[in-house]
C-alpha positions in Angstrom: 132.5 101.9 97.3 129.0 102.7 96.2 128.3 103.6 92.6 127.4 107.3 92.4 124.6 106.6 90.0 122.8 104.8 92.9 123.1 107.5 95.5 119.3 108.1 95.4 118.5 104.3 95.1 119.0 102.7 98.5 119.3 98.9 98.4 120.3 98.8 94.7 123.6 97.5 93.6 125.5 97.3 90.3 126.4 93.9 89.0 130.1 92.8 88.9 130.2 93.4 85.1 128.5 96.8 85.4 125.8 95.9 83.0 122.8 95.8 85.3 121.5 96.9 88.7 119.5 94.8 91.1 117.6 94.8 94.3 116.2 92.1 96.5 112.9 92.7 98.3 111.6 90.6 101.1 107.9 90.9 101.3 105.4 90.0 104.0 104.1 87.0 101.9 103.2 85.7 98.5 100.3 88.1 97.9 102.5 91.1 98.7 105.3 89.8 96.4 102.8 89.3 93.5 101.3 92.8 94.2 104.8 94.3 93.9 105.4 92.3 90.6 102.2 93.8 89.2 103.0 97.3 90.3 106.4 97.1 88.7 104.9 95.6 85.5 102.5 98.5 85.2 105.3 101.0 85.4 107.6 99.0 83.2 105.0 98.7 80.5 104.4 102.5 80.6 108.1 103.0 80.1 108.4 100.2 77.5 111.2 98.9 79.6 111.0 95.3 80.9 113.0 94.1 83.9 113.9 90.6 84.9 111.8 89.7 88.0 112.7 86.6 90.0 110.1 85.5 92.6 111.6 82.8 94.9 110.8 81.3 98.3 107.2 82.7 98.0 108.1 86.2 99.2 111.5 87.1 97.9 111.6 89.3 94.7 114.8 90.1 92.9 114.5 92.9 90.4 117.3 93.1 87.8 117.4 96.1 85.4 119.4 96.3 82.2 118.7 97.8 78.8 119.0 94.6 76.7 119.1 96.3 73.3 121.9 98.7 74.5 123.9 95.8 76.0 124.0 97.2 79.5 123.0 99.8 82.0 121.4 103.0 80.8 119.4 105.9 82.2 116.2 103.9 81.5 117.3 101.4 84.2 117.9 104.1 86.7 114.6 105.8 85.9 112.7 102.6 86.4 114.5 101.8 89.6 113.5 105.3 90.9 109.9 104.6 89.8 110.0 101.3 91.8 111.4 103.1 94.8 108.6 105.7 94.6 105.9 103.0 94.9 103.9 103.2 98.2 105.5 101.4 101.1 102.9 98.6 101.1 104.2 97.4 97.7 107.8 97.3 99.0 
C-alpha cells in the first residue's frame, strides 16, 4: 500500500522505519547526475534542509530525506521532495 503522503510524489517511498523517504534516479551519465546533485543542493540550501545524496555507479543518484533534528519524517521532507520533482526534466 502506498503512503498517502506520497500521492503527489511518484517514485518516492517511505523507509521501513517510517523515518525517511527516498527515491532513486538513473541519469543519462555522470555529468547529468552531478547536475541533479547541484540542482538539489541549491534548493536544499534555500530551505535550510539537507538531504543525504548517494551517487553510485557514475549515474545512479539516491536521494534520502529525513529531518535529522526531529528524528524522522516531517513536512520539510515532503516539501523538498516536491521541489525536486518540480525540477526541469533534464535534471531528472
